[in-house]
C-alpha positions in Angstrom: -9.3 -32.4 -9.2 -8.1 -30.9 -5.9 -4.9 -29.7 -7.5 -6.8 -28.1 -10.3 -9.0 -26.1 -7.8 -5.9 -25.0 -5.9 -4.2 -23.9 -9.1 -7.3 -21.9 -10.2 -7.5 -20.2 -6.8 -3.8 -19.4 -6.8 -4.0 -17.9 -10.3 -7.1 -15.9 -9.3 -5.4 -14.5 -6.2 -2.3 -13.5 -8.2 -4.5 -11.8 -10.8 -6.4 -9.8 -8.2 -3.3 -8.7 -6.3 -1.5 -7.7 -9.5 -4.4 -5.2 -10.2 -3.8 -3.2 -7.0 -3.6 0.6 -7.3 -1.0 0.7 -4.6 2.8 0.3 -4.6 3.8 -1.8 -1.7 7.2 -3.0 -0.6 8.9 -4.3 2.5 12.3 -5.0 3.9 13.5 -6.9 7.0 16.5 -7.8 9.1 18.0 -11.1 8.0 19.0 -11.9 11.6 15.5 -11.4 13.1 13.6 -14.4 14.4 10.0 -13.5 13.6 8.7 -16.6 15.4 9.7 -15.1 18.7 7.5 -12.1 18.4 4.1 -12.7 20.1 3.1 -9.2 21.5 3.0 -5.7 20.2 2.4 -2.1 21.2 1.4 0.7 18.8 3.4 3.9 18.9 1.9 6.7 17.0 4.2 9.6 17.7 4.8 10.4 14.0 1.2 9.6 12.8 0.1 13.0 11.5 -3.4 12.2 10.4 -6.8 13.5 11.3 -8.6 11.5 14.0 -10.9 9.7 11.6 -8.0 8.4 9.4 -5.9 7.6 12.4 -8.6 5.4 13.8 -8.9 3.7 10.4 -5.2 3.0 10.2 -4.8 1.8 13.8 -7.9 -0.4 13.8 -6.9 -2.2 10.5 -3.3 -2.5 11.6 -4.3 -4.1 14.9 -6.7 -6.4 13.1 -3.9 -7.5 10.7 -1.4 -8.0 13.4 -3.8 -10.2 15.4 -4.5 -12.3 12.3 -0.7 -12.9 12.2 -0.8 -14.3 15.7 0.4 -11.2 17.6 -1.5 -9.7 20.6 -1.4 -6.3 22.2 0.6 -6.0 25.4 2.1 -3.6 27.8 5.5 -5.3 27.8 5.7 -6.0 24.0 8.1 -8.0 21.9 7.5 -5.5 19.0 6.9 -1.8 19.0 4.8 -0.9 16.0 5.6 2.7 14.7 3.3 4.0 12.1 4.0 7.1 9.9 2.0 8.8 7.2 2.8 11.4 4.6 1.6 12.7 1.3 3.0 14.5 -1.7 1.5 16.5 -4.5 1.4 14.7 -7.8 0.9 16.2 -11.2 -0.3 13.8 -13.8 0.2 14.9 -17.5 -1.4 13.0 -20.3 -1.7 13.7 -23.9 -3.3 12.2 -27.0 -1.5 11.7 -30.2 -2.4 13.9 -33.1 -5.2 12.4 -35.2 -6.3 13.9 -38.5 -9.8 15.3 -38.3 -9.8 16.3 -41.9 -7.7 15.2 -44.7 -7.0 12.2 -46.7 -5.6 8.8 -45.9 -7.3 8.2 -42.6 -5.4 8.7 -39.4 -2.0 8.6 -41.1 -2.8 11.0 -44.0 -2.3 14.7 -44.1 -4.6 17.4 -43.1 -5.6 19.3 -40.0 -4.8 17.2 -36.9 -5.5 17.8 -33.2 -3.7 16.6 -30.1 -4.8 17.2 -26.6 -2.8 17.5 -23.4 -4.4 17.7 -19.9 -3.0 17.7 -16.4 -4.5 16.7 -13.1 -3.1 17.6 -9.7 -3.8 15.5 -6.6 -2.3 14.4 -3.3 -1.0 10.8 -2.9 -0.6 9.4 0.5 1.9 6.9 1.9 1.8 4.7 5.0 5.0 3.4 6.6 4.8 0.6 9.2 8.0 0.0 11.2 8.3 -3.1 13.5 11.0 -2.5 16.1 12.4 -5.3 18.4 11.5 -3.9 21.9 14.5 -5.6 23.5 17.2 -4.3 21.1 15.4 -1.2 19.9 16.3 -2.1 16.3 14.1 -2.0 13.3 13.4 -5.6 12.2 10.7 -5.1 9.5 9.4 -2.2 7.5 6.4 -2.1 5.1 5.6 0.9 2.9 2.5 1.4 0.8 1.7 4.4 -1.4 -1.1 5.4 -3.7 -3.8 6.5 -1.3 -6.2 9.1 -2.8 -5.8 11.7 0.0 -8.2 14.2 -1.5 -11.2 12.0 -1.6 -12.8 11.0 1.8 -14.8 8.1 0.2 -11.6 6.8 -1.4 -9.7 7.0 1.8 -12.4 5.2 3.7 -12.1 2.3 1.3 -8.3 2.5 0.5 -6.8 2.7 4.0 -7.9 -0.8 5.1 -6.9 -2.2 1.7 -3.4 -0.7 1.8 -2.8 -1.7 5.4 -3.8 -5.3 4.5 -1.5 -5.3 1.5 1.4 -3.9 3.5 0.9 -6.5 6.2 0.6 -9.4 3.7 4.4 -9.3 3.5 4.7 -10.0 7.3 6.2 -12.2 8.4 8.7 -12.2 5.6 9.1 -15.3 3.5 12.8 -16.1 3.7 14.3 -17.2 0.4 
C-alpha cells in the first residue's frame, strides 16, 4: 500500500510540473563538489528590475537557497548573481477556414472564413548564476523564461513560482 501511495504522489508531481507555463533549464560544472557549499552571498549588479520585483526575486531566491541548506554569509562559498531581461514577443494564431454556407459540412464548398489574430507582449527571463567564491568560476546556472512582464498580478504570482522551478534543479542530480 505504501508503494502505491508513493507512486500516485510521484505521478501527480510529474503531472503538475509538466503543466508549467515556464521554460526552465540548468547547467553545471562536472568538477564542482556541491556538498562543500554551505554559505552564499547575493550579488545583484546586473539585476535591472524595479524595486518591487527585485524584492520578490531576492526574497524567493534566499528562501530557496536556505531550503537547500545554504546560509547567507559575508565570507561565502558561493556568490549568487541574478540577472533579468525581457523580450517582445508577437504571437500569431489563425483558425482554419470553415464553411459558413455551402454544402457538405465543413469539408464542402461554399463561402468560408478564416481568422488570424496577433498579440504582442513582453516575456521575462531570470538567470541565476552560482559562482565558486574561491575560484571565481561559474559552477551552476539556472535559467527560467515565460514571466508575463506586462501584468503586475501575474508577476506577483509568477516570480516566486519561476524561482522555485529554477532552484528545483539545484543541486544537480549527477547521472
